[in-house]
Residue frames relative to the residue before (quaternion, step in Angstrom):
aa qw qx qy qz dx dy dz
M 1.0000 0.0000 0.0000 0.0000 0.00 0.00 0.00
E 0.2495 -0.7991 0.5391 0.0928 3.55 -0.64 1.24
R 0.7925 0.1098 -0.0216 0.5996 3.54 1.19 -0.62
L 0.3650 -0.7309 0.5364 0.2116 3.50 -1.01 0.87
R 0.2244 -0.7870 0.5671 0.0935 3.56 -0.70 1.13
F 0.1789 -0.7954 0.5753 0.0659 3.56 -0.53 1.26
G 0.1515 -0.7114 0.6747 0.1255 3.48 -1.38 0.67
V 0.2189 -0.8048 0.5435 0.0944 3.59 -0.55 1.11
V 0.1719 -0.7793 0.5999 0.0569 3.54 -0.77 1.12
G 0.7844 0.1755 -0.1479 0.5762 3.56 -0.34 1.21
V 0.0311 0.8079 -0.5835 0.0763 3.58 -0.24 1.31
G 0.2206 0.7491 -0.5912 0.2017 3.54 0.46 1.25
T 0.8231 -0.1743 0.1275 0.5252 3.59 -1.00 -0.67
I 0.7350 0.4270 -0.2347 0.4716 3.57 0.74 -1.06
G 0.6262 0.5450 -0.3250 0.4531 3.59 1.05 -0.78
A 0.6598 0.5005 -0.2941 0.4771 3.55 0.93 -0.94
K 0.6265 0.5274 -0.3402 0.4621 3.60 1.05 -0.80
H 0.6728 0.4903 -0.3215 0.4511 3.65 0.86 -0.85
I 0.6192 0.5252 -0.3628 0.4573 3.62 1.02 -0.68
R 0.6498 0.5143 -0.3201 0.4591 3.56 0.97 -0.76
L 0.6868 0.5025 -0.2845 0.4415 3.59 0.91 -1.00
I 0.6214 0.5365 -0.3451 0.4549 3.54 1.09 -0.75
G 0.6778 0.5106 -0.2811 0.4483 3.53 1.01 -0.88
E 0.7490 0.4170 -0.1938 0.4770 3.52 1.04 -0.83
K 0.8308 0.2855 -0.0985 0.4675 3.61 0.91 -0.88
V 0.7556 0.3558 -0.1958 0.5140 3.63 1.13 -0.41
P 0.1607 -0.8584 0.4774 0.0975 3.59 0.22 1.22
D 0.6573 0.5021 -0.3181 0.4633 3.60 1.25 -0.41
A 0.7193 0.4009 -0.2335 0.5171 3.57 1.25 0.15
A 0.0186 -0.7729 0.6334 0.0327 3.60 -1.19 0.34
V 0.3791 -0.6604 0.5932 0.2613 3.50 -1.28 0.54
T 0.0676 -0.8351 0.5458 -0.0096 3.52 -0.63 1.16
G 0.7902 0.0818 -0.0827 0.6017 3.56 1.31 -0.08
V 0.1001 -0.7777 0.6187 0.0486 3.49 -1.25 0.54
C 0.2589 -0.7185 0.6114 0.2069 3.59 -1.28 0.29
I 0.0602 0.7594 -0.6374 0.1159 3.54 -0.75 1.16
R 0.3142 -0.7833 0.5022 0.1884 3.62 -0.49 1.09
S 0.6685 0.5090 -0.3206 0.4372 3.56 0.86 -0.88
P 0.4469 -0.7027 0.4800 0.2759 3.64 -0.77 1.00
E 0.6571 0.5159 -0.3208 0.4463 3.58 1.00 -0.84
R 0.6906 0.4658 -0.2824 0.4758 3.58 0.92 -0.87
R 0.6189 0.5346 -0.3469 0.4592 3.56 1.12 -0.65
E 0.6606 0.4960 -0.3146 0.4675 3.58 0.96 -0.87
R 0.6529 0.5089 -0.3240 0.4580 3.59 0.97 -0.75
F 0.6455 0.5164 -0.3292 0.4563 3.56 1.02 -0.79
C 0.6357 0.5331 -0.3284 0.4515 3.58 0.94 -0.86
A 0.6305 0.5248 -0.3349 0.4636 3.60 1.01 -0.81
E 0.7226 0.4445 -0.2414 0.4711 3.62 0.94 -0.83
H 0.7984 0.1847 -0.0730 0.5685 3.57 1.16 -0.63
P 0.0406 -0.8630 0.5023 0.0364 3.57 0.54 1.07
E 0.6236 0.5513 -0.3390 0.4386 3.60 1.23 -0.27
I 0.6870 0.4468 -0.2706 0.5052 3.58 1.30 -0.09
F 0.3789 -0.7131 0.5438 0.2286 3.63 -0.83 0.96
A 0.1308 -0.7856 0.6002 0.0743 3.60 -0.93 0.83
F 0.1425 -0.7935 0.5909 0.0298 3.56 -0.90 1.05
E 0.5397 -0.6246 0.4702 0.3122 3.51 -1.25 0.57
T 0.7984 0.1825 -0.0865 0.5673 3.61 0.97 -0.77
A 0.5874 -0.5585 0.4613 0.3609 3.53 -1.29 0.53
E 0.6225 0.5653 -0.3504 0.4124 3.64 0.92 -0.81
E 0.6367 0.5121 -0.3167 0.4818 3.57 1.09 -0.77
L 0.6338 0.5239 -0.3240 0.4679 3.56 0.99 -0.88
Y 0.7047 0.5060 -0.2895 0.4044 3.58 0.71 -1.11
H 0.7707 0.3522 -0.1691 0.5034 3.56 1.05 -0.76
S 0.4325 0.7295 -0.4368 0.2998 3.59 1.29 0.29
G 0.4106 -0.7116 0.4779 0.3108 3.59 1.19 -0.45
L 0.5818 0.5994 -0.3581 0.4171 3.57 1.33 0.07
V 0.7650 0.3190 -0.1649 0.5347 3.64 1.19 -0.33
D 0.3365 -0.7207 0.5811 0.1724 3.53 -1.26 0.66
A 0.8066 0.1312 -0.0361 0.5751 3.65 1.05 -0.65
A 0.3076 -0.7262 0.5872 0.1822 3.51 -1.14 0.70
L 0.1712 -0.7433 0.6415 0.0812 3.55 -0.99 0.98
V 0.1857 -0.8325 0.5190 0.0559 3.61 -0.15 1.31
C 0.0724 0.8185 -0.5622 0.0932 3.56 -0.50 1.21
T 0.3012 0.7713 -0.4865 0.2787 3.56 1.23 0.70
P 0.6672 -0.4094 0.3835 0.4901 3.62 -1.28 -0.17
H 0.7339 -0.5018 0.2609 0.3761 3.55 -1.19 0.81
G 0.7257 0.4740 -0.2808 0.4122 3.53 0.66 -1.04
D 0.6586 0.5053 -0.3098 0.4636 3.63 1.22 -0.35
H 0.4773 0.7089 -0.4386 0.2779 3.57 1.11 -0.29
P 0.6888 0.4673 -0.3186 0.4535 3.66 0.79 -0.83
A 0.6617 0.5206 -0.3176 0.4361 3.59 0.91 -0.90
Q 0.6722 0.4771 -0.2906 0.4858 3.58 0.96 -0.88
A 0.6345 0.5188 -0.3365 0.4637 3.61 0.94 -0.70
I 0.6519 0.5130 -0.3227 0.4557 3.60 0.92 -0.89
A 0.6546 0.5144 -0.3055 0.4621 3.57 0.94 -0.86
A 0.6582 0.5034 -0.3159 0.4622 3.56 1.03 -0.79
F 0.6166 0.5120 -0.3536 0.4823 3.58 0.98 -0.80
G 0.6571 0.5341 -0.3166 0.4275 3.59 0.89 -0.85
A 0.6858 0.4555 -0.2687 0.4999 3.56 1.19 -0.48
G 0.5767 -0.6310 0.3473 0.3856 3.55 1.34 0.11
L 0.5277 0.6546 -0.4002 0.3645 3.58 1.26 0.27
H 0.4901 -0.5707 0.5642 0.3403 3.51 -1.38 0.34
V 0.1807 -0.8082 0.5542 0.0839 3.55 -1.13 0.61
L 0.0297 -0.7237 0.6893 0.0139 3.56 -1.12 0.90
T 0.0767 -0.8261 0.5583 0.0028 3.56 -0.48 1.25
E 0.5223 -0.6063 0.5045 0.3243 3.48 -1.23 0.68
K 0.5300 -0.6037 0.4835 0.3478 3.54 -1.30 0.44
P 0.6166 -0.2072 -0.7587 -0.0356 1.62 -2.18 1.11
A 0.7041 -0.4751 0.3154 0.4231 3.59 -1.26 0.24
G 0.7431 -0.2014 0.1202 0.6267 3.52 1.31 -0.62
M 0.6481 -0.5053 0.3877 0.4176 3.53 -1.27 -0.10
Y 0.8100 0.0597 0.0117 0.5833 3.60 1.08 -0.74
T 0.6757 -0.5713 0.3093 0.3484 3.51 -1.20 0.74
A 0.6188 0.5741 -0.3707 0.3874 3.65 0.93 -0.81
Q 0.6938 0.4691 -0.2759 0.4716 3.59 0.91 -0.84
V 0.6238 0.5323 -0.3399 0.4604 3.56 1.12 -0.65
L 0.6261 0.5321 -0.3358 0.4605 3.57 1.03 -0.82
E 0.6230 0.5324 -0.3318 0.4673 3.59 1.01 -0.74
M 0.6691 0.4932 -0.3000 0.4682 3.57 0.93 -0.80
D 0.6252 0.5383 -0.3295 0.4591 3.58 1.08 -0.77
R 0.6476 0.5161 -0.3226 0.4584 3.57 1.01 -0.82
A 0.6394 0.5200 -0.3239 0.4647 3.58 1.01 -0.79
A 0.6444 0.5234 -0.3208 0.4559 3.55 1.01 -0.81
A 0.6459 0.5252 -0.3124 0.4575 3.59 0.96 -0.88
R 0.6403 0.5242 -0.3160 0.4640 3.62 1.02 -0.84
S 0.6943 0.5317 -0.2858 0.3918 3.53 0.94 -1.06
G 0.2915 -0.7471 0.5443 0.2462 3.63 0.99 -0.77
R 0.5422 0.6293 -0.4114 0.3751 3.67 1.15 0.18
V 0.6043 -0.5416 0.4315 0.3941 3.55 -1.27 0.31
Y 0.0639 -0.8163 0.5707 -0.0624 3.52 -0.85 1.09
G 0.0703 0.8182 -0.5597 0.1111 3.51 -0.41 1.32
I 0.2267 -0.7469 0.6054 0.1556 3.51 -1.37 0.26
M 0.5039 -0.6947 0.4453 0.2552 3.56 -1.06 0.82
Y 0.1891 0.7427 -0.6064 0.2120 3.57 0.44 1.27
N 0.1070 -0.8789 0.4630 0.0417 3.50 0.55 1.26
Q 0.6288 0.5620 -0.3586 0.4002 3.62 1.08 -0.46
R 0.4949 0.6192 -0.4446 0.4171 3.57 1.29 -0.04
A 0.6256 0.5376 -0.3503 0.4438 3.61 1.22 -0.38
D 0.5126 0.6182 -0.4611 0.3774 3.67 1.14 -0.17
P 0.4787 -0.7100 0.4529 0.2483 3.60 -0.81 1.09
V 0.5793 0.5811 -0.3763 0.4302 3.62 1.19 -0.46
Y 0.6946 0.4355 -0.2733 0.5032 3.57 0.94 -0.94
Q 0.6000 0.5371 -0.3625 0.4692 3.61 1.05 -0.55
K 0.6390 0.5131 -0.3306 0.4682 3.58 1.00 -0.77
I 0.6388 0.5256 -0.3218 0.4606 3.63 0.93 -0.88
R 0.6482 0.5272 -0.3011 0.4596 3.57 0.93 -0.90
D 0.6643 0.5071 -0.2927 0.4647 3.53 0.95 -0.91
M 0.6733 0.5031 -0.2969 0.4532 3.55 0.98 -0.87
V 0.6248 0.5231 -0.3257 0.4795 3.56 1.07 -0.74
G 0.7123 0.4676 -0.2599 0.4543 3.57 0.82 -1.07
S 0.6876 0.4915 -0.2988 0.4431 3.58 0.99 -0.64
G 0.4887 -0.6676 0.4278 0.3640 3.59 1.17 -0.36
A 0.3624 0.7693 -0.4616 0.2525 3.58 1.29 0.12
L 0.7031 0.4471 -0.2602 0.4878 3.57 1.18 -0.61
G 0.4005 -0.6700 0.5040 0.3698 3.55 1.23 -0.31
G 0.7789 -0.3113 0.2169 0.4993 3.60 -1.11 -0.50
L 0.3763 -0.6999 0.5484 0.2604 3.63 -1.03 0.69
K 0.2383 -0.7917 0.5521 0.1078 3.51 -1.05 0.87
R 0.7890 -0.0795 0.1248 0.5963 3.57 0.86 -1.08
V 0.0747 -0.7528 0.6511 0.0614 3.50 -1.16 0.71
T 0.0332 -0.7879 0.6139 -0.0352 3.58 -0.85 1.08
W 0.0201 0.7923 -0.6077 0.0514 3.57 -0.62 1.12
T 0.0865 -0.7575 0.6470 0.0141 3.54 -0.79 1.15
V 0.0218 0.8004 -0.5922 0.0905 3.55 -0.50 1.26
T 0.2144 0.7983 -0.5369 0.1687 3.60 0.14 1.25
D 0.5031 0.6526 -0.4202 0.3801 3.55 1.26 0.43
W 0.4613 0.6404 -0.4640 0.4023 3.56 1.18 0.62
Y 0.1286 0.8451 -0.5137 0.0739 3.58 1.02 0.64
R 0.0011 -0.7722 0.6337 -0.0451 3.56 -0.99 1.01
S 0.2953 -0.7515 0.5590 0.1885 3.57 -0.90 0.89
Q 0.7007 -0.4538 0.3359 0.4362 3.55 -1.25 0.16
A 0.5599 0.6043 -0.3613 0.4369 3.54 1.17 -0.66
Y 0.6436 0.5158 -0.3172 0.4680 3.59 0.94 -0.86
H 0.6951 0.4820 -0.2915 0.4467 3.60 0.82 -0.90
D 0.6870 0.5143 -0.2538 0.4463 3.54 1.22 -0.73
Q 0.5423 0.6827 -0.3900 0.2963 3.57 1.25 -0.47
S 0.7968 0.0962 -0.0657 0.5929 3.66 1.08 -0.41
P 0.5391 -0.6789 0.3931 0.3065 3.60 -0.93 0.82
W 0.6885 0.4730 -0.2943 0.4643 3.53 1.24 -0.46
H 0.4912 0.6451 -0.4444 0.3810 3.59 1.30 -0.09
S 0.8886 0.1119 -0.0617 0.4404 3.48 -1.34 0.66
T 0.5528 0.5304 -0.4329 0.4749 3.54 1.00 0.98
W 0.5961 -0.5431 0.4519 0.3813 3.56 -1.31 0.44
A 0.7204 0.4671 -0.2790 0.4301 3.58 0.78 -0.89
G 0.7216 0.4708 -0.2302 0.4523 3.55 1.12 -0.78
E 0.8119 0.1920 -0.0447 0.5496 3.56 0.95 -0.94
G 0.4125 -0.7282 0.4717 0.2774 3.58 1.12 -0.44
G 0.7906 -0.1146 0.0561 0.5989 3.56 1.31 0.31
G 0.5270 -0.6384 0.4738 0.3004 3.56 -1.30 -0.18
V 0.8668 0.0371 -0.0056 0.4972 3.49 -0.77 -1.10
V 0.6922 0.5048 -0.3139 0.4092 3.58 0.93 -0.79
I 0.7512 0.3430 -0.2373 0.5116 3.65 1.04 -0.55
N 0.6927 0.4768 -0.2881 0.4581 3.62 1.15 -0.49
Q 0.8132 0.2612 -0.1394 0.5011 3.55 0.27 -1.36
S 0.8201 0.3260 -0.1819 0.4337 3.61 0.42 -1.20
I 0.3383 0.7073 -0.5432 0.3004 3.58 1.13 0.42
H 0.5513 0.5891 -0.3981 0.4366 3.63 1.15 -0.38
Q 0.7078 0.4404 -0.2834 0.4742 3.61 0.81 -0.92
L 0.6086 0.5418 -0.3607 0.4539 3.57 1.02 -0.65
D 0.6393 0.4963 -0.3271 0.4879 3.60 1.04 -0.79
L 0.6501 0.5030 -0.3224 0.4694 3.63 0.89 -0.87
W 0.5923 0.5803 -0.3563 0.4307 3.63 0.98 -0.81
Q 0.7457 0.3998 -0.2389 0.4764 3.55 0.63 -1.09
W 0.5982 0.5758 -0.3350 0.4454 3.61 1.18 -0.67
M 0.7428 0.4100 -0.2038 0.4885 3.54 0.98 -0.91
F 0.8322 0.2476 -0.0649 0.4918 3.58 0.85 -1.00
G 0.5452 -0.6045 0.4166 0.4048 3.59 1.24 -0.23
M 0.6213 -0.5479 0.4135 0.3779 3.57 -1.27 0.35
P 0.4208 -0.6597 0.5480 0.2955 3.60 -0.92 0.76
D 0.4713 -0.6543 0.5043 0.3088 3.58 -1.31 0.34
T 0.8011 0.0264 -0.0049 0.5979 3.60 1.01 -0.73
V 0.1006 -0.7674 0.6283 0.0788 3.49 -1.41 0.33
W 0.0934 -0.7357 0.6688 0.0531 3.50 -1.22 0.77
A 0.0244 0.8489 -0.5221 0.0783 3.58 -0.56 1.05
R 0.1707 -0.7243 0.6576 0.1176 3.48 -1.41 0.35
A 0.0021 0.8036 -0.5946 0.0273 3.61 -0.96 0.84
S 0.2630 -0.7099 0.6281 0.1796 3.54 -1.33 0.44
F 0.2031 -0.7951 0.5649 0.0861 3.53 -0.94 0.95
G 0.8239 -0.0005 -0.0621 0.5634 3.53 -0.49 1.24
K 0.2144 0.7988 -0.5251 0.2003 3.56 1.05 0.83
Y 0.8100 0.2346 -0.0686 0.5331 3.58 0.90 -0.97
H 0.7702 0.2699 -0.1370 0.5614 3.62 1.25 -0.22
R 0.4979 -0.6128 0.5098 0.3414 3.51 -1.29 0.33
I 0.3942 0.6874 -0.4910 0.3620 3.56 0.44 1.32
E 0.4625 -0.6987 0.4654 0.2851 3.59 -1.13 0.42
V 0.6738 0.5163 -0.2705 0.4542 3.56 1.22 -0.40
D 0.7002 -0.4872 0.3213 0.4112 3.62 -1.34 0.14
D 0.0023 -0.7850 0.6192 0.0173 3.49 -1.18 0.78
D 0.7442 0.2105 -0.1708 0.6104 3.60 1.31 0.30
V 0.0467 0.8279 -0.5428 0.1334 3.61 -0.40 1.30
M 0.0040 -0.7418 0.6701 0.0247 3.52 -1.26 0.69
A 0.0160 -0.8099 0.5846 -0.0453 3.56 -0.74 1.07
H 0.1904 -0.7518 0.6235 0.0991 3.57 -1.13 0.81
F 0.1192 -0.7970 0.5905 0.0441 3.58 -0.63 1.17
E 0.1060 -0.7745 0.6207 0.0606 3.52 -1.27 0.59
Y 0.1893 -0.7588 0.6153 0.0995 3.52 -1.20 0.76
K 0.5831 -0.6095 0.4039 0.3540 3.49 -1.15 0.66
N 0.6578 0.5195 -0.3175 0.4435 3.62 1.21 -0.42
G 0.6554 -0.5456 0.2858 0.4372 3.53 1.34 0.16
L 0.5007 0.6220 -0.4418 0.4089 3.62 1.22 -0.21
T 0.1141 -0.7554 0.6432 0.0505 3.52 -1.18 0.86
G 0.1086 -0.8096 0.5753 0.0423 3.52 -1.20 0.56
Q 0.1427 -0.7685 0.6178 0.0861 3.51 -1.08 0.68
Y 0.0364 -0.8098 0.5853 -0.0189 3.59 -0.77 1.03
I 0.0282 -0.8060 0.5890 -0.0516 3.52 -0.69 1.14
T 0.1122 0.8059 -0.5716 0.1061 3.62 -0.75 0.96
S 0.0566 0.7966 -0.5977 0.0704 3.57 -1.15 0.57
T 0.2633 -0.7373 0.5914 0.1931 3.55 -1.26 0.45
G 0.6255 0.5586 -0.3229 0.4387 3.57 1.31 0.31
E 0.6282 0.5304 -0.3521 0.4473 3.63 1.13 0.26
A 0.0913 0.7693 -0.6273 0.0794 3.61 -0.95 0.96
P 0.5251 -0.3142 -0.7807 0.1272 1.50 -1.51 1.95
G 0.4016 -0.7609 0.4642 0.2102 3.50 -0.95 0.83
T 0.4342 -0.6904 0.5305 0.2310 3.53 -1.38 0.02
N 0.0101 0.7562 -0.6522 -0.0523 3.54 -1.14 0.55
R 0.1978 0.7861 -0.5400 0.2265 3.52 0.05 1.36
L 0.0884 -0.7714 0.6301 0.0125 3.53 -0.81 1.13
E 0.0207 -0.8046 0.5927 -0.0289 3.53 -0.77 1.10
I 0.0880 -0.8082 0.5820 0.0179 3.59 -0.74 1.07
A 0.1718 -0.7733 0.6050 0.0802 3.63 -0.50 1.08
C 0.0612 0.8173 -0.5624 0.1100 3.62 -0.67 1.08
D 0.7358 -0.4085 0.3112 0.4415 3.55 -1.31 0.13
M 0.7756 0.3899 -0.1800 0.4625 3.54 0.97 -1.00
G 0.7973 -0.2731 0.1306 0.5222 3.54 1.31 0.35
K 0.5164 -0.5847 0.4869 0.3931 3.51 -0.80 -1.05
L 0.1809 -0.7556 0.6269 0.0578 3.49 -1.13 1.03
V 0.0339 -0.8223 0.5677 -0.0193 3.56 -0.76 1.04
C 0.0957 -0.7788 0.6187 0.0387 3.48 -0.90 1.01
E 0.2708 0.7619 -0.5454 0.2207 3.58 -0.58 1.13
D 0.8409 0.1014 -0.0998 0.5222 3.57 -0.93 0.90
G 0.6791 -0.5211 0.2640 0.4445 3.52 1.14 0.84
R 0.6328 0.4911 -0.3479 0.4873 3.60 1.27 0.14
L 0.2319 -0.7397 0.6213 0.1145 3.54 -1.27 0.76
T 0.0240 -0.8183 0.5722 -0.0493 3.55 -0.50 1.27
F 0.1662 -0.7806 0.5990 0.0656 3.58 -0.82 1.02
Y 0.1514 -0.7341 0.6572 0.0793 3.63 -0.71 1.07
K 0.0355 -0.8759 0.4803 -0.0287 3.51 0.27 1.30
N 0.3999 -0.7337 0.5069 0.2117 3.51 -0.75 1.13
S 0.5380 -0.6282 0.4531 0.3326 3.64 -1.10 0.66
V 0.7603 0.0431 -0.0147 0.6479 3.51 1.27 -0.48
S 0.6253 -0.5516 0.3886 0.3920 3.57 -1.17 0.61
E 0.5510 -0.6262 0.4385 0.3347 3.54 -0.95 0.89
R 0.6479 0.5122 -0.3362 0.4526 3.62 0.94 -0.86
E 0.6419 0.5086 -0.3296 0.4697 3.66 1.01 -0.71
F 0.6433 0.5283 -0.3058 0.4621 3.52 1.04 -0.91
E 0.6438 0.5245 -0.3265 0.4515 3.55 0.97 -0.87
R 0.6739 0.5035 -0.3080 0.4443 3.64 0.97 -0.80
E 0.7841 0.3806 -0.1679 0.4605 3.60 1.01 -0.80
N 0.6099 0.5965 -0.3618 0.3758 3.58 1.10 -0.57
R 0.1199 -0.8051 0.5751 0.0818 3.60 -1.09 0.68
E 0.5518 0.6035 -0.3867 0.4264 3.55 1.35 0.08
P 0.5286 -0.6934 0.3777 0.3117 3.68 -0.62 1.06
F 0.8279 0.2277 -0.0960 0.5035 3.58 0.82 -0.93
A 0.3665 0.7428 -0.4744 0.2982 3.57 1.22 0.46
R 0.0016 -0.7810 0.6234 0.0374 3.57 -1.19 0.37
P 0.6214 -0.5704 0.3658 0.3934 3.57 -1.09 0.53
G 0.4458 -0.6432 0.5428 0.3049 3.53 -1.16 0.54
Y 0.0710 -0.8046 0.5876 0.0476 3.56 -1.22 0.40
E 0.2415 -0.7339 0.6112 0.1716 3.50 -1.37 0.30
T 0.3897 -0.7190 0.5355 0.2108 3.55 -1.09 0.70
L 0.0672 -0.8076 0.5850 -0.0319 3.53 -0.65 1.21
D 0.2621 -0.7117 0.6273 0.1767 3.60 -1.03 0.81
L 0.0488 -0.8290 0.5565 -0.0240 3.58 -0.39 1.25
T 0.2820 0.7778 -0.5201 0.2121 3.63 1.22 0.35
P 0.2801 -0.7640 0.5525 0.1808 3.66 -0.61 1.07
E 0.5418 -0.5933 0.5074 0.3113 3.49 -1.35 0.56
P 0.4525 -0.6597 0.5019 0.3289 3.67 -0.92 0.67
L 0.1190 -0.7846 0.6084 0.0086 3.52 -1.09 0.93
G 0.8538 0.1341 -0.0651 0.4988 3.59 -0.89 0.77
L 0.7628 -0.3340 0.2675 0.4848 3.58 -1.24 -0.50
A 0.2357 -0.7676 0.5833 0.1223 3.51 -1.22 0.57
G 0.8397 0.2901 -0.1444 0.4358 3.52 -1.34 0.17
H 0.8470 -0.1180 0.1100 0.5065 3.51 -1.10 -0.81
A 0.6021 0.5680 -0.3456 0.4421 3.59 1.03 -0.83
A 0.6757 0.5152 -0.3081 0.4278 3.60 0.91 -0.91
I 0.6473 0.5056 -0.3126 0.4771 3.59 1.09 -0.81
L 0.6339 0.5411 -0.3096 0.4576 3.57 1.01 -0.85
E 0.6794 0.4698 -0.2890 0.4840 3.61 0.91 -0.94
N 0.6588 0.5098 -0.3195 0.4518 3.63 0.94 -0.85
F 0.6319 0.5273 -0.3239 0.4666 3.59 0.98 -0.79
T 0.6573 0.5147 -0.2970 0.4635 3.53 0.91 -0.96
S 0.6749 0.4898 -0.2873 0.4713 3.58 1.00 -0.82
A 0.5946 0.5672 -0.3423 0.4556 3.54 1.21 -0.65
V 0.6798 0.4812 -0.2819 0.4763 3.58 0.99 -0.86
L 0.7554 0.4075 -0.2302 0.4587 3.57 0.83 -1.04
R 0.8419 0.2062 -0.0749 0.4931 3.58 0.89 -0.79
G 0.5501 -0.6326 0.4142 0.3546 3.61 1.17 -0.06
T 0.3244 0.7616 -0.5074 0.2393 3.56 1.18 0.25
P 0.5119 -0.6410 0.4549 0.3466 3.67 -0.93 0.73
L 0.4574 -0.6834 0.4906 0.2883 3.58 -0.95 0.85
L 0.4347 -0.6588 0.5537 0.2654 3.51 -1.17 0.82
A 0.8013 0.1277 -0.0438 0.5829 3.64 1.07 -0.69
P 0.1283 -0.8228 0.5508 0.0573 3.59 0.24 1.21
G 0.5610 -0.6392 0.4081 0.3320 3.60 -0.90 0.87
E 0.6152 0.5808 -0.3576 0.3954 3.54 1.03 -0.77
E 0.6453 0.5371 -0.3092 0.4466 3.57 1.17 -0.52
G 0.5082 0.6763 -0.4185 0.3306 3.59 1.21 -0.18
I 0.5506 0.6248 -0.3812 0.4014 3.57 1.21 -0.52
R 0.6315 0.5815 -0.3572 0.3681 3.62 1.00 -0.74
A 0.6938 0.4419 -0.2999 0.4832 3.63 0.77 -0.86
V 0.6200 0.5198 -0.3621 0.4629 3.64 1.03 -0.67
T 0.6103 0.5360 -0.3483 0.4679 3.60 1.01 -0.78
M 0.6794 0.4953 -0.3018 0.4495 3.61 0.82 -0.89
A 0.6430 0.5081 -0.3127 0.4802 3.57 1.05 -0.89
N 0.6687 0.4985 -0.3027 0.4612 3.61 0.84 -0.96
A 0.6638 0.4982 -0.3111 0.4630 3.62 0.96 -0.86
I 0.6104 0.5398 -0.3567 0.4569 3.63 0.99 -0.62
L 0.6828 0.4729 -0.2815 0.4805 3.54 0.92 -0.96
L 0.6402 0.5271 -0.3375 0.4454 3.61 0.90 -0.82
S 0.6644 0.4884 -0.2988 0.4803 3.55 1.00 -0.80
A 0.6609 0.4973 -0.3316 0.4538 3.57 0.96 -0.70
W 0.6406 0.5328 -0.3178 0.4525 3.57 1.14 -0.74
T 0.8081 0.3316 -0.1254 0.4704 3.50 0.88 -1.02
G 0.4337 -0.6893 0.4759 0.3321 3.64 1.09 -0.49
E 0.5495 0.6427 -0.3704 0.3844 3.61 1.37 -0.04
T 0.4373 -0.5820 0.5992 0.3331 3.48 -1.39 0.27
V 0.2096 -0.8220 0.5245 0.0726 3.55 -0.67 1.13
D 0.3583 -0.7329 0.5475 0.1864 3.51 -0.96 0.95
L 0.2924 -0.7913 0.5205 0.1318 3.56 -0.48 1.25
T 0.6185 0.5519 -0.3413 0.4432 3.65 1.12 -0.57
H 0.7741 0.1545 -0.1161 0.6029 3.57 1.17 -0.48
F 0.0153 0.8647 -0.5013 0.0255 3.53 0.73 1.08
P 0.3886 -0.7519 0.4846 0.2209 3.60 -0.83 0.93
H 0.2148 -0.8427 0.4795 0.1174 3.57 0.39 1.31
D 0.6949 0.4764 -0.2928 0.4522 3.63 0.83 -0.96
R 0.6375 0.5164 -0.3390 0.4605 3.60 0.92 -0.91
Y 0.6584 0.5114 -0.3355 0.4386 3.62 0.77 -0.88
L 0.6569 0.5205 -0.3176 0.4434 3.56 0.94 -0.93
R 0.6088 0.5627 -0.3416 0.4429 3.57 1.02 -0.82
L 0.6978 0.4947 -0.2543 0.4513 3.54 0.86 -1.09
L 0.6337 0.5187 -0.3187 0.4774 3.55 1.11 -0.83
H 0.6568 0.5139 -0.3278 0.4439 3.56 0.84 -0.93
A 0.6229 0.5439 -0.3496 0.4403 3.60 1.04 -0.72
R 0.7051 0.4466 -0.2660 0.4823 3.63 1.12 -0.47
M 0.5505 0.6406 -0.3923 0.3643 3.57 1.21 -0.37
């Protein structure tokens, strides 16, 4: 295979963006087919893209022989069903985030992917950001020493009522399975587990329709705990303007802060734990230096980076930056946050109650 042929399912805002990016940024790939249900929109698309075949159903697209991989850009709840059908047709699959609305359907998709033996990726495009890659490398290498606390305030996902009103499936339990926690900030939840690992438990509070005329969450606070003693606080909202995106990591070797695209390390001259063991002065504290560790951007960024990486994985066996099997983790975190907010309970993420969560979600749909 010299070129990967994508079939795009769902040509809304994000699907159209991916079609453009593949054409402009990924020379080893091409969009050769799409699925558009609306006759009017399908006719308009064909007039604008005569080189791409347009089908009424995804099943026709999958079995057309014109595509090697499905790029799933449908509403959240349809991601697993579309991916499973594509795997069944022998196609590779790259799905938009989130992997699904709830864990039970994502697990079913993961099983279908494993049976297929095909390449399976998810559009967690923020993993391509060199700042987050740098943080992950520093955590993994031990450069920070032991982690003590992670606090992430992500309130720059501002959305107005006009956003929520633009589509009937937006901001509903039935259409999206939640609000800010499953839609916008699923990116940060993925990055959280990618950089720091999965929390063991979560206790959360959420407001539903606090800032908008919607039924789902638009203001969330979650407290994560790990068996090794690490704690985490996660705050997100779509109702604050101007918002904040600040990640602060307290560690043995000082403090690492990511904000406004900059990565700053307040590096202790000696590990705090070592200083604690040896110091005898009542009000002494470790000295530190301030280091700017912001990496320079390299290569493609964002969605284009994931599209190029997925293409290379199919054509050349390149390791995936965002394997589809890892999509379950952020969905588990999002579902656990909502379950805790609904019930007031501390939720165990290592033994997440998939069936119970689904029952409570269905009651809200």
